[in-house]
Every structure is written in C-alpha cells, then in structure tokens.
VOGU-3710 file (C-alpha; in Angstrom, 3 decimals, decimal comma):
1> mqadllftgg> 0,142/-0,031/-0,073  1,430/3,505/-1,106  0,406/6,764/0,575  -1,028/9,224/-1,974  -0,308/12,067/0,130  2,119/12,349/3,033  2,143/15,637/5,086  5,408/16,228/7,166  7,381/18,764/8,545  4,830/20,518/11,018
11> pvltpdgpvt> 2,453/20,298/14,222  -0,862/18,209/13,242  -3,951/19,003/15,887  -4,610/15,203/17,337  -7,172/14,119/19,845  -4,159/15,228/22,225  -3,196/18,408/21,013  -0,862/19,513/18,806  2,307/16,953/17,617  5,109/17,198/15,207
21> tsvavvrdri> 4,515/14,318/13,441  3,913/13,034/9,905  0,466/11,826/8,135  -0,358/9,454/5,300  -3,276/9,506/3,260  -4,249/6,481/1,040  -7,255/7,243/-1,626  -9,466/9,187/0,652  -8,594/8,256/4,080  -5,874/8,566/6,821
31> aavgdpaare> -3,304/5,782/6,561  -1,421/6,509/9,311  -0,282/9,242/11,864  3,027/9,359/13,285  6,604/8,524/12,201  7,980/6,128/11,062  4,525/4,254/10,174  3,439/7,095/8,087  6,836/7,373/6,176  6,964/3,669/5,408
41> ltgpgtevvd> 4,096/4,414/3,190  5,722/6,903/1,055  6,560/5,570/-2,574  7,408/7,033/-5,918  4,125/8,405/-6,483  3,325/9,796/-3,011  2,707/13,523/-3,335  4,839/15,074/-0,195  3,350/17,980/1,568  6,067/19,893/3,160
51> lagrlllpgf> 4,424/21,829/6,650  7,185/23,637/7,155  5,620/24,166/10,497  2,171/24,989/9,602  -0,291/23,600/11,657  -2,504/20,676/10,016  -5,690/20,091/11,350  -9,310/18,232/10,295  -11,274/20,265/8,107  -13,201/22,737/9,812
61> qdahihpvpa> -17,263/22,317/10,084  -19,690/25,011/10,398  -22,181/23,675/12,503  -24,805/27,058/11,494  -24,842/28,440/8,206  -26,835/29,813/5,256  -24,773/29,775/1,934  -26,965/29,701/-0,731  -28,709/33,199/0,378  -24,911/34,174/1,201
71> glemaqcdlt> -24,234/33,114/-2,200  -27,541/35,048/-3,833  -26,803/38,061/-2,023  -23,145/38,105/-2,989  -24,560/39,038/-6,467  -26,993/41,583/-5,396  -27,026/44,575/-3,490  -24,514/43,185/-0,702  -24,114/45,504/2,001  -22,107/43,731/4,202
81> gtktaeetva> -18,852/45,860/5,374  -20,610/48,977/5,099  -20,199/50,971/8,480  -22,240/53,672/8,591  -25,929/55,337/7,449  -23,986/57,439/4,615  -21,967/54,445/3,561  -24,933/52,337/3,225  -27,466/54,552/1,907  -24,325/55,358/-0,767
91> avrayaeahp> -24,153/51,451/-1,723  -27,659/50,903/-2,488  -27,958/54,051/-4,987  -24,407/52,710/-6,689  -26,526/49,174/-6,967  -29,464/50,845/-8,315  -27,527/53,277/-10,903  -25,796/50,194/-12,127  -28,608/47,712/-12,346  -31,422/50,123/-14,057
101> drewitgggw> -33,106/46,995/-15,651  -33,982/45,260/-12,132  -37,592/45,684/-11,100  -36,393/45,094/-7,349  -33,474/46,328/-5,182  -32,706/43,402/-3,182  -29,851/41,836/-1,262  -29,026/42,724/2,154  -26,388/42,501/5,145  -26,559/46,079/6,825
111> smeafeggap> -25,378/46,455/10,011  -28,033/47,757/13,078  -25,626/49,699/14,457  -25,409/52,128/11,216  -28,146/53,608/11,970  -29,786/55,558/15,239  -32,055/53,157/17,175  -31,081/50,329/14,978  -33,821/51,121/12,476  -33,433/53,002/9,339
121> trelldavvp> -36,520/54,381/7,866  -37,994/54,143/4,170  -37,170/58,155/3,310  -33,578/57,224/3,287  -34,060/54,498/0,598  -37,011/57,146/-1,333  -34,057/59,639/-1,757  -32,095/56,982/-3,751  -34,278/54,457/-5,330  -37,807/56,280/-5,464
131> drpvylpnrd> -39,098/54,548/-8,823  -38,574/50,748/-7,880  -39,751/48,595/-4,715  -36,249/48,073/-2,472  -36,286/44,966/0,365  -32,861/44,905/1,972  -32,532/42,464/5,088  -30,028/43,214/7,771  -27,151/41,666/8,775  -29,044/39,178/11,017
141> hhgawvnsra> -32,352/38,851/8,858  -34,738/38,936/11,688  -35,531/42,490/9,812  -35,684/44,146/6,592  -35,522/47,708/5,382  -37,771/48,757/2,509  -39,083/51,602/0,790  -42,528/53,768/0,069  -43,016/51,816/-3,002  -42,300/48,256/-1,436
151> leragvtrdt> -44,791/49,101/0,967  -47,236/50,192/-1,641  -47,029/47,063/-3,479  -47,509/45,295/-0,532  -50,280/47,333/0,767  -48,804/48,140/4,142  -50,947/51,046/5,495  -51,075/53,026/8,965  -54,170/50,169/9,306  -52,334/47,044/8,680
161> pdpadgrfer> -52,090/45,032/11,629  -48,808/43,506/12,943  -48,838/39,849/12,403  -48,472/37,536/15,416  -44,635/36,800/14,783  -43,641/40,407/14,031  -44,283/43,769/13,943  -43,999/47,140/11,794  -42,227/49,530/13,195  -44,333/53,105/13,135
171> dasgeptgml> -43,496/56,855/13,701  -45,660/58,664/16,324  -48,358/59,260/14,013  -48,585/55,291/13,155  -47,287/54,950/9,817  -44,947/52,886/8,926  -41,430/53,781/8,814  -39,934/50,884/6,773  -38,785/48,889/8,919  -40,309/45,130/9,060
181> qegamryvgr> -39,479/43,295/12,278  -39,318/39,172/11,987  -42,848/37,767/10,950  -43,721/41,172/9,017  -41,013/40,761/6,726  -42,919/38,504/4,508  -45,461/40,665/3,447  -42,472/42,341/1,210  -40,236/39,419/1,099  -42,963/36,912/-0,829
191> ltpaataadr> -43,270/39,651/-3,582  -39,681/40,042/-4,330  -38,637/37,971/-7,700  -38,064/34,335/-6,906  -34,219/33,154/-7,650  -34,289/30,342/-10,248  -32,870/27,015/-9,809  -30,094/28,131/-11,808  -29,067/31,178/-9,453  -29,598/29,157/-6,727
201> laallqaqrh> -26,925/26,284/-8,249  -24,535/28,973/-8,772  -24,848/30,498/-5,365  -24,181/27,165/-3,923  -21,106/26,806/-5,887  -19,752/30,153/-5,246  -20,394/29,849/-1,836  -18,738/26,308/-1,679  -15,551/27,811/-3,224  -15,625/30,707/-0,386
211> lhalgitawq> -16,177/27,921/2,258  -13,450/25,748/1,249  -10,958/28,547/0,882  -11,596/28,932/4,315  -10,834/25,714/5,598  -14,452/24,522/5,480  -15,306/20,776/4,161  -18,250/20,129/5,733  -21,364/22,064/7,223  -25,082/22,156/8,159
221> dalvgdflgm> -27,324/24,775/6,400  -29,829/26,165/9,061  -32,781/26,515/6,890  -33,752/24,488/4,428  -37,283/25,404/3,193  -39,112/28,573/2,594  -39,140/31,169/5,002  -40,048/34,842/4,699  -39,107/34,971/1,523  -35,991/32,926/1,525
231> ddpsdaylta> -35,125/30,408/-1,123  -35,164/26,783/-0,193  -32,137/25,558/-1,401  -32,943/21,835/-1,528  -32,873/21,950/-5,449  -29,578/23,435/-5,704  -27,820/20,608/-3,270  -29,817/17,745/-5,104  -28,513/19,056/-8,046  -25,038/19,603/-7,076
241> aregsltarv> -24,808/16,165/-5,286  -26,210/14,248/-8,293  -23,759/15,731/-10,658  -20,700/15,518/-8,396  -20,287/19,369/-8,142  -20,999/19,281/-4,342  -17,461/18,629/-2,924  -18,302/19,533/0,999  -20,304/17,063/3,196  -23,688/18,767/4,198
251> vgalwwdrgr> -26,615/18,221/6,366  -29,704/20,048/5,977  -31,676/21,226/8,797  -35,601/21,390/7,243  -37,618/24,008/8,525  -40,314/23,224/11,282  -43,134/25,839/9,446  -43,796/27,808/13,008  -47,278/28,667/11,952  -48,234/24,747/11,726
261> gaeqipelve> -48,115/21,891/14,216  -47,647/18,319/14,583  -49,543/18,028/11,304  -46,561/18,566/9,410  -44,133/15,495/10,805  -45,351/13,296/7,781  -44,186/16,021/5,516  -40,547/16,132/6,961  -40,367/12,360/6,846  -41,255/12,725/2,871
271> rraasshgrf> -38,805/15,123/2,694  -36,023/13,977/4,317  -36,472/10,802/1,993  -36,573/12,953/-1,111  -34,329/15,112/0,017  -30,708/13,293/0,601  -28,612/12,128/-1,791  -24,609/11,652/-1,898  -22,814/13,920/0,353  -26,258/16,042/0,819
281> ragsvklmld> -28,347/14,472/3,876  -31,585/16,329/5,679  -32,088/14,620/8,564  -32,236/17,538/10,928  -35,011/20,046/11,811  -34,753/23,584/12,609  -36,689/24,831/15,031  -36,488/28,706/15,734  -37,966/29,201/19,185  -37,724/32,948/19,027
291> gvaetgtaal> -35,903/36,289/17,535  -32,823/38,644/18,354  -32,309/40,939/21,741  -31,673/43,842/19,533  -35,209/44,071/18,458  -36,707/42,749/21,315  -37,612/39,602/20,038  -35,589/37,177/21,710  -37,566/35,318/24,326  -36,340/36,216/27,961
301> lepyldacgc> -37,212/35,188/31,318  -38,034/38,268/32,778  -38,883/41,458/30,763  -36,246/43,726/28,699  -35,553/47,362/30,018  -36,196/50,824/28,850  -33,709/53,093/27,776  -34,099/54,459/31,175  -33,158/51,116/32,848  -37,018/50,466/33,834
311> atanrgtsfv> -38,636/46,788/33,071  -41,074/46,705/30,031  -44,049/44,105/29,569  -41,900/42,660/26,737  -40,414/39,370/27,504  -39,709/38,549/23,532  -41,644/36,183/21,224  -41,888/32,902/21,141  -42,354/31,355/17,940  -43,241/27,686/18,758
321> dpdrlpeyvt> -45,688/27,364/21,711  -43,540/26,001/24,635  -46,636/24,051/25,931  -46,433/22,323/22,459  -42,653/21,777/21,829  -41,986/18,768/24,327  -44,839/17,204/22,486  -42,898/18,505/18,957  -39,618/17,134/19,752  -40,431/13,984/21,410
331> aldtlgfqch> -42,425/12,838/18,018  -39,319/14,459/15,983  -36,816/12,436/18,144  -38,997/8,809/17,679  -38,472/9,221/14,386  -34,974/9,816/14,502  -34,686/13,519/13,540  -32,129/15,889/15,073  -33,618/18,859/16,470  -31,619/21,883/15,572
341> fhalgdravr> -33,259/24,944/17,910  -32,753/28,979/17,145  -32,659/29,340/21,111  -31,067/32,716/21,640  -32,875/34,224/24,462  -32,717/32,532/28,155  -36,310/31,433/28,364  -35,825/30,174/24,445  -32,873/27,882/25,881  -34,888/26,946/28,919
351> daldaveaar> -37,561/25,762/26,884  -35,451/23,728/23,992  -33,778/22,104/27,332  -37,153/21,253/28,827  -38,184/19,935/25,391  -35,109/17,921/24,968  -35,624/16,255/28,628  -39,162/15,252/27,731  -38,065/13,587/24,698  -35,196/11,920/26,667
361> kangpsdtrp> -37,836/10,659/29,126  -40,138/9,331/26,821  -37,856/7,756/24,263  -34,946/6,855/26,475  -31,333/7,945/25,102  -30,978/8,088/21,428  -28,208/8,997/19,036  -30,406/12,239/17,607  -27,680/14,537/18,935  -30,142/17,570/19,759
371> hlahlqivhp> -28,277/20,997/19,482  -29,052/24,396/20,674  -27,527/27,391/18,623  -26,848/30,628/19,462  -26,910/30,920/23,508  -26,709/34,507/23,793  -28,169/34,689/27,257  -28,474/31,452/29,389  -29,893/31,272/32,793  -27,150/29,705/35,358
381> ddvprfaqlg> -29,473/26,930/36,258  -29,518/26,036/32,785  -25,675/25,662/32,153  -25,219/22,112/33,378  -28,363/20,662/31,677  -26,589/20,626/28,177  -24,228/17,978/29,587  -27,119/15,844/31,158  -29,192/15,851/28,508  -26,364/15,330/25,963
391> ataniqplwa> -27,621/18,580/24,165  -24,889/20,274/22,112  -24,234/24,096/22,580  -24,044/25,609/18,873  -21,827/28,637/19,739  -21,388/31,493/17,329  -18,252/32,991/18,552  -18,221/36,227/16,498  -20,859/37,575/18,256  -19,220/37,459/21,751
401> ahepqmdelt> -17,188/40,966/21,858  -17,771/44,173/22,464  -19,540/46,350/19,007  -21,901/48,891/18,703  -24,327/46,398/18,010  -23,698/44,981/21,678  -23,138/47,936/23,769  -25,620/50,314/22,021  -28,746/47,934/20,971  -28,280/45,067/23,819
411> ipflgperaa> -26,800/45,539/27,082  -28,509/48,510/28,074  -32,028/46,763/27,352  -30,725/43,469/29,155  -29,267/44,983/32,606  -26,096/44,164/33,871  -26,928/40,690/35,434  -28,190/39,621/32,222  -25,269/40,771/30,044  -23,137/39,259/32,462
421> rqypfgallr> -24,806/35,707/31,295  -24,174/36,257/27,358  -22,385/33,882/25,328  -20,983/31,366/28,536  -18,394/29,658/26,372  -16,341/28,834/29,140  -19,328/28,202/31,563  -20,313/25,467/29,270  -17,534/23,979/28,758  -16,797/23,822/32,561
431> sgarlaagsd> -20,128/22,004/32,946  -19,149/19,114/30,617  -20,810/20,198/27,770  -20,072/19,561/24,156  -19,267/22,486/22,122  -20,261/22,898/18,330  -19,203/26,175/16,194  -20,384/27,737/13,354  -20,831/31,558/11,906  -24,515/31,798/10,778
441> wpvsspdpmq> -23,077/33,299/7,567  -24,232/35,581/5,805  -25,239/37,140/9,408  -21,625/37,401/10,071  -17,823/35,779/8,569  -17,676/32,378/7,755  -14,272/32,315/8,497  -13,627/29,882/11,335  -9,804/31,537/12,035  -11,727/34,694/12,773
451> gvhvavnrvl> -14,272/33,125/15,386  -11,656/30,885/17,075  -10,128/34,166/17,651  -13,144/35,449/19,575  -13,696/32,340/21,395  -10,105/32,468/22,565  -9,804/36,480/23,451  -13,275/37,561/23,746  -12,143/40,136/21,231  -12,577/41,187/17,514
461> pggsgrvflp> -9,695/40,323/15,422  -7,698/43,503/15,153  -9,305/44,813/18,122  -7,810/46,107/21,015  -10,610/47,239/23,128  -12,328/46,017/26,075  -12,418/42,042/26,995  -16,087/41,004/27,023  -16,691/38,937/29,869  -13,281/37,394/30,207
471> eerigltdal> -14,457/34,302/32,429  -15,641/32,832/29,150  -12,910/32,686/27,179  -11,871/29,154/25,916  -8,163/27,770/24,784  -7,239/27,603/21,582  -7,404/23,649/21,551  -10,951/23,947/22,689  -12,069/26,570/20,155  -10,327/24,503/17,233
481> taytagsayv> -12,353/21,301/18,295  -15,355/22,894/18,498  -14,850/24,029/14,739  -14,286/20,174/14,126  -14,831/17,127/16,071  -17,629/19,412/17,800  -19,404/20,183/14,328  -18,485/16,529/13,164  -20,515/15,469/16,085  -23,524/17,156/15,710
491> nhlddtgvvr> -23,109/16,409/11,605  -22,792/12,858/12,424  -19,849/12,855/10,560  -17,973/10,404/12,730  -15,002/9,522/10,575  -14,073/13,578/10,088  -13,331/15,682/12,847  -9,973/14,525/13,929  -6,461/13,282/12,810  -6,378/9,611/13,172
501> pgaladlvvl> -5,629/6,449/11,093  -9,092/5,079/9,280  -10,684/8,817/9,359  -11,870/10,582/6,077  -9,111/12,417/4,752  -10,970/16,123/5,307  -8,123/18,248/6,042  -6,605/21,856/6,400  -3,099/23,291/6,518  -2,836/26,923/7,960
511> drdpyagppe> -0,345/29,215/6,805  1,343/29,142/10,151  1,137/27,579/13,449  -1,453/29,451/15,745  0,077/27,973/18,660  3,463/29,434/18,292  2,283/32,925/18,326  0,197/35,336/20,954  -3,429/34,731/21,334  -4,326/38,090/19,773
521> aigasrvalt> -2,534/36,865/16,540  -4,440/33,887/16,020  -7,067/35,947/13,549  -4,103/36,362/11,158  -4,202/32,661/10,363  -5,120/31,824/6,922  -5,833/28,407/4,993  -3,076/27,656/2,609  -4,494/23,817/1,688  -7,824/22,255/1,948
531> yvggacvyaa> -8,585/18,380/1,323  -11,941/16,979/1,174  -11,665/13,080/0,827  -7,517/13,287/0,194  -8,508/15,707/-2,948  -7,541/19,031/-2,903  -10,096/21,648/-3,284  -8,612/24,864/-2,458  -4,967/26,425/-2,878  -3,664/29,411/-1,874
541> ada> -1,646/31,199/-4,554  1,369/30,720/-2,152  0,870/27,106/-0,677
//
C-alpha cells in the first residue's frame, strides 16, 4: 500500500493536542499518523506536502450556516462591510444606478448599529430609489428595510395590523417607517422576484468555493425550506450532489413551519427521504424558538428594560408554543430526526432544554444529537443541563465581543446581570457540555479562524478594546475542537473532525502554527490548503 499524500515537517492537531509528526493518506482516508508508520507508506507516486512548521488539522465544519442565501446576496446589493448610514445608502444608490433593469432592488447585510436605534427609515431609501421597490434584510436577517414603493406594493398602511410573529415599526403618527421585524418581513419578501434554480445552484457553488478557501469541508445548512421570502436551497444541493459538484459534506436542517404543529411531521419524513443524496443529507429539523435581542424579540425569562433602565412588559417572542414544543420534539426524536434549535434568549434556551428532557424521558437515550444554536443568554441553572441531557451547545463565537450592536443596542436593554450571562462558552465547557461552532453566515463572517480568535480572546480580530466577559474565554485547542470534532459530532460525520487512522482525509493546512504566536494573533491565520476525502479543493496562491 502506497500513500497518495504525506504531510510532514510540522505540527498536527490530534485529539491529544498538537504534535509534530507525519500523516499518510491513502485514497480518501488517513492511513497512518506518526513516524515511522506514515513514512513507511511513502513511494514514488506519493505527493509530499512539506508543512514547514504550519499546522495541519481536521477540516473545519460550520454547524449553523446559510450558504445559498449568502451566495445570492453576494450577487445582489451586498451591504456587508458598510459601517455608517451614509456608506450604506451610497452603496444602495450605486447598485441601483448600476442595475437600471432590475424591477426590484434586493440584497442585504446592513448593520443595525449604522442607524439610530438600529432602525433606518423608508425616506432614506426613497431619496436614492424612488421609482422601484427595495427590500433589504439586515445582517441578522430578522428584520428588513424597505422603501415606500415596496410598502405600496405590499398594501401595508397605518391600518395594517402587526402579524403575531412580528411587527411593523411605526412613527409617532402610526405610519410604517419602512422597518419590518420578523414575521412582518413576509409581507414584502413574498413579492420579491424568485431566484431561479440556476441562480440557486450558482449561489451554492460560489459559496462552496468561498468556504473551501476558509478551510470548511462540511456544514449544516440551518434553513432548508421556505421562510419569509428566502429560497429553499434543496434543489441546489440535490443537483450539485447528483452532478458531483458538491464537494463538501452537508447536512440540511428542514424548516419547521412555526405557524403549524405536529401535522407537518409526515411531510418532514417525506422531505427527508426525497432530499438526501450523496454528500447531502436532510436529517435535521430546524425549530426557530425566538428572535434576537436587538429588536426585543429574543425570548427572556424576565422583561426587557427600556432606555431608562426600567422594566417593560416585553419578554420577547416565542415563535413555537412552549407548551406544545415537548410533544413536537419527542415525536421528531422518535422518528430519528435531530432537532436544531434557534434559541437565543434564556427563556428559549430553557424551553429547548425542557423539550429535549421530555424526549429523553419518553424515548430513552438516542443518537439524534440535538443542538441549541446562538445561546446569547443562558440562565446559570440551565448551563449544567446541556451535559446532563446530551444537548450540544452550538456557538457563534464572533458575536461574543464588544461592538456597537452589543454595547448600544443590547446591553442597555438587558441590564448588567443578564448582560454578564451572554455567550457563556467557558461556563458551558467547564460544566462538561460539548461545544460545536458555526458562523450563521451571511449574518457574520464564515471564517473559522476569526471565530476561534474571538472564542479565545473575546475581542474582535484586530481589536484592542475591552475584553468581553473574560471569564468566558476558552483555550485554543477547545475552540479548534468546537469547529472540528464538535461540529462533526453534530453532523453525524463520525469519521471526520479528527486526525487519526481510518478517518476521512478532510484536512486543512494553515499558513502558520497559531500555537506558536500570541493569542491576539490567532485571527491573522489563513488557510493554505484544503482537502476533502484526500482531494485538494483549495490551494492558496502561495501554498
């Protein structure tokens, strides 16, 4: 047996930590780890990769991501990276002028902190696009900014009632301001031009190229279905899987229609069977339990505060009836579905854990591997329940830092006690919880090393400001493990996420060894090489 690949001359991230050794790959799997076993497999046809001190590690896996919407946005009015209201409006103007043939101006990715109160108005859009409707979701995709023409098309007026799962922001006279929160987005979103199947496939493949360049070899798509005007990516995944252009390994989380109940479960069973092929498997169900803290829709145990620090009557929104949730989760668990929860506020986290506990009591232990994503606020009483129930904490590390959205739009409305419970990575790890990691791209950057940087430092890459809750920092190995073995566990990809003999050769070579430098330099790490099943799917120009 001759190795097809031999990695040598640098550190390798093993389950025991980084070790300087050699790794041999035969076809799509790791055949040997360590000298001399790996070197003994070297032959005349072996490609030798000199690590030259760079770190070799398992391929990164993103446990909560939306690649197809991200790819579609990249081809539309992409507002990611704009910092101020002026920059954002100028970018919309430039896109509209460059695309005079577009019936609608769509895209998104703007930052709430760029606008006073996090809520821009229709007048800003009317000034630059007065003649066509505009629909632009914000960075977290829980709200959308529209112009007057879009409101007219949707028939939204001062007399339009708020939907049960959202609201229209209004001025003092009751007129809609052009900011749609949560379920109100569908009034306009459903009118926007639908992407074609070809558009979705192109978006997937563009996103896949970007993710491979960041070392990502597998992911869990956190929304496979129709929701608030977003396109169902199922056809893109199935086409790519059948054609062989899907080089990543992907789990699809089928969307739980929060306006319906258990009657949709047979449909999910049918969709699971119809939507799985090759490297794409739709074995998870996404249950969005609440919204986001910045808009007051994350579900909290105690009320939000107002600008003066006084308690309000608002405790956020539960999108799925908490009294019925245990029934739904138990039924899904019985059928072998994994439950993937959006649980951001402490009440949503508790509701999700209560539902998992009910399923455990009814069904006994199972291998469905439920996971809770986001976890912005976790009550201390619920931290140990993750390990007790076998529920994985699916963290989005980039959010755990001081930035304007956190400091101006979140902390003042939570108060100091709850603000100190945000993104408790360290507490969860110390309690024995398993951590997986993801980005929620296009909500935030999908670059795993940026997320690792924040998990370790609790400061944004390049930032030198205050450390955000320093006691919740975790170590470099723990952070890398969350992005590799932790997410592989969530994705039921048990022969990935680790460098060991017999595992699939899904591997990444960084351009350096982040262990050799200071923690504040972790975010500067870049990917040199990415392999899936021993095949190189990305090589940097200087690799």
